[in-house]
Every structure is written in C-alpha cells, then in structure tokens.
N, C-alpha and C positions, 0 to 999 in steps of 0.2 A: 461543503458538499455541492455547492452550485456548479463547480467544474464537472462533477459527475452527472448532474442533471443535463448539462449542455452536451456531454458525450452521449448520454442515453437518447436525447432528442435527435442528435445527428446520426447515431448508429443504434436503432431500436433493438437490434439483436444482441447488443453487448450485455455482458453480465459482470458483476463485481463480487470480489471476495475480499473481506477485510480480516487480516490476521493481526492480533495484538496479544501481548502477554498480560495485559491488565483487564480483568473482568469488568471493572467499572467503566473503562473506556469503551469496551464493546457494548455494554448496556446503553451508554449514552449515545453511541453511534446508531444502535438499533432503534432507539426512540426517535432520533432525528430522521433516520431513513424512512421510518413509518410515517412521520409527519409529512415528509416530502413525497411520499408514495414512490420511493426509489428502492427497488428490490436489491438487497445486498445480503450475501451470505456472510455470517460472522463466525470466526473460529478462534479459539485460544491457541496460541503458539508463539514460538520465538524464531528469530532469524536463523538460528542454528538447528532448529527442529521444526520445519514448516509442515503443517498437517495437510499436505496436498500430494497428489500423485505425481510421479515423474512426468516431465514434459506436458504439464496440464494447463499452463497459462501463457498467453501471448505477450503480456506486459506486466512488469512489476514496477510499482511506484513506492519508493521509500521516502517518506516525507518526514523530515526532522528526526531521522532514526539512524543516520550514518554512525554517530558516536555510540550507538547501542550495539553495534555488531561486534559481539564478543563471544567466542573467539572469532577474529576476523576471517581467518582461512576457512573455518567450518561454515560460517555464515555465507560466505561467497560461494562455497561449494553447494550449499543448500539452495541458494538463489538460482544457481546454474542448473541444478537438478530439476526444479519444478518448471523452468522456463522452456517453452517449445523451441525447436530448431528455428533460428531466425528471429526469435523474440527479442525484446528490448527491456533494459532495466533503466529506470529514471531515478537518479538520486537527487533529491531536492533538499538543500540545506539553507536555512534562513539565517542570515547574519546581519546584525544591525550595528553600525558604527555611529557614535554620537555625531550629529550634524550631517549625516549622509543618508540617502534613501535606502530602503530595503533592497537587498540584492538576492537574486536567485541564481544558483548555478548547479 
C-alpha cells in the first residue's frame, strides 16, 4: 500500500475503492489502511459483477488478478462499464523466472 500512500501525498483529493471477492482479504486490507491512515472504501465483488456505478472511476488497477477474470468477456465488459470516458485500466501481472529478476508488465 505504500504506492497508494505516495499517490495520496501527491494528489490529496484522490480516493480509493478496493473490490475483492474474499472477505478476509478485504478485512486485512481495511486493518492495514487504518494503520496507515489511508482512507479506502472496501467492497465485496467480482470482476464480472463490480458493485460500482456506471462510469464512476478514473483508473482501474488489477494486480495479480488477470488470471481470475472469468468469464473474460463479461469481466472486460464490467471493467469498461465502471470506467469513466478516457479512463485507464492497468493490468499488473507478476512473473518470476528462476535466475531472473521480477518483471512487471
């Protein structure tokens, strides 16, 4: 969450929404965000049923979740539905190859 702290410092007006299908992950995230004094709204949901209004977010970050988009077409449609006109989606997948550094793409 340190990257979120850096964003909040640079853009004080920014807000964050975390959507996950695991209640325990949301609970852990909420505890950490409270410890860091980082206001985040947490919601239960899945990529194919996002609990947000149409065109309500500027950026979507999917971190280590690309392989969970099932069904893929429905998930991509949902991501597009909640994204504002001109918004951006960032897909971050971590891959580790033995003997090689960690790659982000």
